[in-house]
C-alpha positions as CSV (number, residue, x, y, z in Angstrom):
1,X,-34.6,1.5,23.4
2,X,-32.9,-1.8,22.6
3,X,-32.7,-1.0,18.9
4,X,-31.4,2.5,19.7
5,X,-28.7,1.0,21.9
6,X,-27.6,-1.5,19.3
7,X,-27.6,1.3,16.7
8,X,-25.3,3.5,18.9
9,X,-23.0,0.5,19.6
10,X,-22.6,-0.1,15.9
11,X,-22.0,3.5,15.2
12,X,-19.3,3.6,17.9
13,X,-17.6,0.4,16.7
14,X,-17.6,1.6,13.1
15,X,-16.2,5.0,14.1
16,X,-13.4,3.5,16.2
17,X,-12.3,1.0,13.5
18,X,-12.5,3.6,10.8
19,X,-10.8,6.5,12.5
20,X,-8.1,4.2,13.9
21,X,-7.2,3.0,10.4
22,X,-7.5,6.6,9.1
23,X,-5.0,8.0,11.7
24,X,-2.7,5.0,11.6
25,X,-2.3,5.4,7.8
26,X,-1.2,9.0,8.3
27,X,1.6,7.7,10.5
28,X,2.5,4.8,8.3
29,X,2.7,6.9,5.1
30,X,4.8,9.6,7.0
31,X,7.1,6.8,8.2
32,X,7.4,5.4,4.7
33,X,8.3,8.9,3.5
34,X,11.1,9.3,6.0
35,X,9.6,10.8,9.2
36,X,9.4,8.8,12.4
37,X,7.6,11.4,14.5
38,X,4.4,9.4,14.8
39,X,6.4,6.3,15.8
40,X,8.3,8.1,18.5
41,X,5.1,9.6,19.9
42,X,3.3,6.2,20.0
43,X,0.8,7.0,17.2
44,X,2.1,4.4,14.7
45,X,-0.4,1.9,16.1
46,X,-3.8,0.3,15.6
47,X,-4.7,0.9,19.3
48,X,-7.8,3.2,19.0
49,X,-7.2,4.7,22.5
50,X,-4.1,6.5,21.1
51,X,-6.2,8.2,18.4
52,X,-9.5,9.1,20.1
53,X,-10.6,12.7,20.6
54,X,-13.7,12.5,23.0
55,X,-15.6,15.1,21.1
56,X,-14.7,14.6,17.5
57,X,-14.4,10.8,17.5
58,X,-17.3,9.8,19.8
59,X,-19.5,12.8,20.9
60,X,-20.1,14.6,17.7
61,X,-20.7,11.5,15.4
62,X,-23.0,9.8,18.0
63,X,-25.1,13.0,18.4
64,X,-25.3,13.4,14.6
65,X,-26.4,9.7,14.4
66,X,-29.1,10.2,17.0
67,X,-30.6,13.2,15.3
68,X,-30.5,11.5,11.9
69,X,-27.9,14.0,10.4
70,X,-25.0,13.0,8.1
71,X,-22.3,11.5,10.3
72,X,-18.8,13.1,10.3
73,X,-16.0,13.6,12.8
74,X,-12.3,13.2,13.3
75,X,-9.6,12.2,15.8
76,X,-6.4,13.5,17.4
77,X,-4.2,14.5,14.5
78,X,-1.1,12.3,14.0
79,X,2.0,14.4,14.3
80,X,4.5,14.6,11.5
81,X,7.4,16.8,10.5
82,X,7.0,18.0,6.9
83,X,10.7,19.0,6.8
84,X,11.7,15.3,7.2
85,X,9.5,14.0,4.4
86,X,10.5,13.1,0.9
87,X,8.9,15.3,-1.9
88,X,8.5,18.4,0.4
89,X,4.9,19.7,0.3
90,X,3.8,16.9,-1.9
91,X,5.0,14.4,0.7
92,X,2.9,16.2,3.3
93,X,-0.1,16.1,0.9
94,X,0.4,12.4,0.5
95,X,0.5,11.9,4.3
96,X,-2.7,14.0,4.7
97,X,-4.6,12.3,1.9
98,X,-3.7,8.8,3.2
99,X,-6.3,9.2,6.0
100,X,-9.4,10.2,3.9
101,X,-8.4,7.8,1.2
102,X,-8.4,5.0,3.7
103,X,-12.0,5.9,4.6
104,X,-13.0,5.9,1.0
105,X,-11.4,2.5,0.4
106,X,-13.2,1.1,3.5
107,X,-16.5,2.4,2.3
108,X,-16.0,0.9,-1.2
109,X,-15.0,-2.5,0.1
110,X,-18.0,-2.6,2.5
111,X,-20.2,-1.4,-0.4
112,X,-19.0,-4.3,-2.5
113,X,-19.4,-6.8,0.3
114,X,-22.9,-5.5,1.0
115,X,-23.9,-5.9,-2.6
116,X,-22.6,-9.5,-2.7
117,X,-24.7,-10.5,0.3
118,X,-27.8,-8.5,-0.8
119,X,-27.7,-5.5,1.5
120,X,-28.8,-2.2,0.1
121,X,-26.6,0.4,2.0
122,X,-28.8,3.2,0.7
123,X,-31.8,1.7,2.6
124,X,-31.7,3.3,6.0
125,X,-34.3,1.2,7.7
126,X,-31.7,-0.8,9.7
127,X,-33.9,-3.8,10.0
128,X,-31.3,-6.1,11.4
129,X,-27.7,-6.0,12.7
130,X,-26.2,-6.9,9.3
131,X,-28.1,-4.2,7.5
132,X,-27.2,-1.6,10.1
133,X,-23.5,-2.5,10.2
134,X,-22.9,-2.3,6.4
135,X,-25.1,0.8,5.9
136,X,-23.5,2.7,8.7
137,X,-20.0,1.4,7.8
138,X,-20.4,2.8,4.3
139,X,-22.0,6.1,5.3
140,X,-19.8,6.8,8.3
141,X,-16.6,6.3,6.2
142,X,-18.0,8.4,3.3
143,X,-18.8,11.1,5.9
144,X,-15.3,11.0,7.3
145,X,-13.8,11.2,3.8
146,X,-15.9,14.2,2.8
147,X,-15.4,16.1,6.1
148,X,-11.7,15.6,6.2
149,X,-11.3,16.6,2.6
150,X,-12.7,20.1,3.3
151,X,-9.7,22.3,2.4
152,X,-9.5,24.3,5.7
153,X,-6.6,23.9,8.1
154,X,-6.1,21.6,10.0
155,X,-8.3,19.2,8.0
156,X,-6.5,16.9,5.6
157,X,-7.8,18.5,2.5
158,X,-5.9,21.7,3.3
159,X,-2.6,19.9,2.7
160,X,-3.3,19.7,-1.0
161,X,-3.6,23.5,-1.0
162,X,-0.3,23.7,0.8
163,X,1.4,22.0,-2.1
164,X,-0.2,24.3,-4.7
165,X,-0.4,27.7,-2.8
166,X,2.1,30.5,-2.9
167,X,4.3,31.1,0.1
168,X,2.2,33.9,1.6
169,X,-0.9,31.8,1.5
170,X,0.9,28.9,3.1
171,X,2.0,31.2,6.0
172,X,-1.6,32.2,6.5
173,X,-2.7,28.6,6.5
174,X,0.0,27.7,9.0
175,X,-1.2,30.4,11.3
176,X,-4.7,28.9,11.2
177,X,-3.4,25.4,11.7
178,X,-1.7,26.3,14.9
179,X,-5.1,26.5,16.6
180,X,-5.8,23.0,15.4
181,X,-8.8,21.5,17.1
182,X,-10.2,24.9,18.1
183,X,-10.6,25.7,14.4
184,X,-12.5,22.4,13.9
185,X,-14.8,23.1,16.9
186,X,-15.5,26.5,15.5
187,X,-16.3,25.2,12.1
188,X,-18.6,22.5,13.5
189,X,-20.4,25.0,15.8
190,X,-20.8,27.7,13.2
191,X,-21.3,25.9,10.0
192,X,-22.6,22.4,10.9
193,X,-25.8,22.8,8.8
194,X,-23.8,23.8,5.7
195,X,-21.3,20.9,6.4
196,X,-24.2,18.5,6.8
197,X,-25.6,19.5,3.4
198,X,-22.2,19.2,1.8
199,X,-21.5,15.8,3.3
200,X,-25.0,14.5,2.3
201,X,-24.4,15.7,-1.3
202,X,-20.9,14.2,-1.4
203,X,-22.0,10.8,0.1
204,X,-24.9,10.6,-2.3
205,X,-22.7,11.3,-5.3
206,X,-20.1,8.8,-4.2
207,X,-22.7,6.1,-3.6
208,X,-24.0,6.7,-7.2
209,X,-20.4,6.4,-8.4
210,X,-19.9,3.1,-6.5
211,X,-23.2,1.8,-7.9
212,X,-22.0,2.6,-11.4
213,X,-18.6,1.1,-10.9
214,X,-20.1,-2.1,-9.4
215,X,-22.5,-2.6,-12.2
216,X,-25.7,-0.6,-11.4
């Protein structure tokens, strides 16, 4: 029970830190591109309480961690006004991509740190606190990256499609996006096994890439 409690605490801490940075970067990039909506609504902050969604940020990832499934999740979307951004749809794509990219960078930095101190993040035995922190830190951030890059509104990956899609397709995506979190809940409830397999394959592939980059 003690080990399980420590494991869950580490999962929650990693999730809060990772998703706070993820959402804050959306706001910072939007602000940099000319839109202050996130700042006006109090979301241009590193305060995790401002970004937490009880189900997506805490409930879903913790349940997935307990059952040994690939961990993924999200947070309350940071609001921004695409019409106020530089570079039009490409500006919106940059705002969206900033969040998942942050998770990918965090995972890579933790991977490098773990390799330096001799922790194998692909070894999921979690023998001590250090091992668990680095392994979960890498895997949770890769899971968030992969999940949020799925190109379905309102997930971040859909914004790249906005920039490339014709107008009629954009209107359809906007109609889906209006339902926001309900769409995500439906995706998780209906397709969680498929999502889990996709995220497992994505995280495994990225870990191999990290290993290659860092010298095998």
